[in-house]
C-alpha positions in Angstrom: 6.5 11.0 6.3 5.3 12.0 2.8 7.2 12.0 -0.4 6.8 13.2 -4.0 8.2 12.5 -7.4 7.1 8.8 -7.5 6.1 9.2 -11.1 9.6 10.2 -12.2 11.8 7.4 -10.7 10.6 6.9 -7.2 12.8 9.7 -6.1 10.9 10.8 -3.0 10.5 7.2 -1.7 14.3 6.6 -2.1 15.4 9.7 -0.3 12.8 9.6 2.4 13.5 6.0 3.3 17.2 6.7 3.5 16.5 9.5 6.0 14.6 7.3 8.4 15.7 3.7 7.8 12.4 2.0 8.7 12.1 -1.5 10.0 8.7 -2.0 8.2 7.0 0.3 5.7 3.4 1.0 4.9 3.2 3.0 1.6 0.0 4.8 0.7 -0.8 5.3 -2.9 -3.9 5.3 -5.1 -4.9 3.7 -8.3 -7.6 4.3 -10.9 -10.9 2.5 -10.7 -10.9 -0.3 -13.1 -14.6 -1.0 -13.7 -14.3 -0.1 -17.4 -11.3 -2.3 -18.1 -10.6 -6.0 -18.2 -7.0 -6.9 -17.3 -7.5 -10.5 -16.1 -6.2 -11.2 -12.6 -5.1 -7.6 -11.9 -6.8 -4.2 -11.5 -10.1 -5.4 -9.9 -10.3 -2.4 -7.5 -13.7 -0.7 -7.2 -14.6 2.7 -5.6 -16.6 2.1 -2.4 -15.4 -1.4 -1.6 -12.8 -0.4 0.9 -9.1 0.3 0.7 -6.8 -1.6 -1.7 -4.2 -4.0 -0.3 -1.7 -4.2 -3.2 -0.2 -7.7 -3.4 2.2 -6.8 -6.3 3.1 -4.1 -8.8 5.9 -3.8 -11.4 8.4 -3.0 -8.6 7.3 -4.9 -5.5 5.8 -8.2 -4.4 4.5 -7.6 -0.8 5.7 -10.1 1.7 2.9 -12.6 2.6 3.6 -12.3 6.3 3.1 -8.6 6.2 -0.1 -8.8 4.0 -1.5 -11.4 6.3 -0.9 -9.1 9.3 -2.7 -6.2 7.5 -5.6 -8.5 6.6 -5.9 -9.7 10.2 -5.9 -6.2 11.6 -8.5 -5.1 9.0 -10.8 -8.0 9.9 -10.4 -7.2 13.6 -11.6 -3.6 13.1 -14.2 -4.4 10.4 -12.5 -2.6 7.5 -13.1 -4.4 4.1 -10.0 -4.8 1.9 -9.7 -5.2 -1.8 -6.7 -7.4 -2.7 -5.2 -5.9 -5.9 -2.3 -6.2 -8.2 -1.1 -3.2 -10.3 -0.6 -4.5 -13.9 1.2 -1.3 -15.0 3.8 0.8 -13.1 5.1 0.7 -9.7 4.9 2.6 -6.4 7.3 4.1 -3.9 7.2 0.7 -2.3 9.5 -0.5 -5.0 12.2 1.9 -3.8 11.4 1.5 -0.1 11.7 -2.2 0.1 15.2 -2.1 -1.4 16.6 0.2 1.3 19.6 -1.1 3.3 19.3 -4.9 3.6 15.6 -4.8 2.7 12.5 -3.5 4.3 9.2 -5.5 4.5 6.8 -3.2 2.6 3.2 -3.1 1.8 1.2 -0.7 -0.4 -2.4 0.3 0.4 -4.8 3.1 -0.5 -8.2 4.0 -1.9 -9.3 3.3 -5.4 -10.0 6.5 -7.4 -11.4 7.5 -10.8 -9.4 9.8 -13.1 -6.2 9.4 -11.1 -3.2 11.4 -12.3 -5.7 14.0 -13.5 -6.5 17.5 -12.2 -9.6 16.2 -10.4 -9.8 12.6 -9.1 -12.9 11.0 -7.6 -12.9 8.8 -4.5 -15.5 7.4 -2.1 -15.1 9.2 1.2 -15.9 5.9 3.0 -12.8 4.3 1.4 -10.7 7.2 2.6 -12.1 7.0 6.2 -11.6 3.3 6.3 -8.0 3.7 5.1 -7.4 6.2 7.9 -9.0 3.8 10.4 -6.9 0.9 9.2 -3.6 2.9 9.1 -4.3 4.1 12.6 -4.9 0.5 13.9 -1.8 -0.8 12.1 0.4 1.9 13.7 -1.1 1.2 17.2 -0.3 -2.5 16.8 3.1 -2.1 15.3 5.0 -2.9 18.5 8.6 -4.0 18.8 7.4 -7.6 19.0 5.3 -7.2 15.9 8.3 -5.8 14.0 10.5 -8.7 15.1 7.8 -11.2 13.8 7.4 -9.3 10.5 11.2 -9.1 9.9 12.1 -12.6 11.0 12.7 -14.5 7.7 13.9 -17.8 9.3 
């Protein structure tokens, strides 16, 4: 499903998640290319280096079990990942993971330049790799995988 209004209170993420009650969520977002900035441990994303795997933002810390699964699948299909942390703001993942009794949630997407502007720039290879990874994750998201990802014992 797709949603809107993330920038004004995660509204789309909240309502969409309530409508489908997911067991596991993969949220797609994007973030600005950070080459011109120095934020310490966060914001190291680069255009052309593969999709971002967001480990944390201001609204979500991705579950290690889920991020490890994403990293494993990416390695299996040869898609490079950029581990990243958003130092400012959150994503729809912040609303999604709080639905019901909690939903294991991960945020991924391509790095862009001039995000939140009328014209953003992205590397087409990053977008294609994101599509390949998302497709592989969906194909591997079996009932058994969901049980493993949602077992917190």
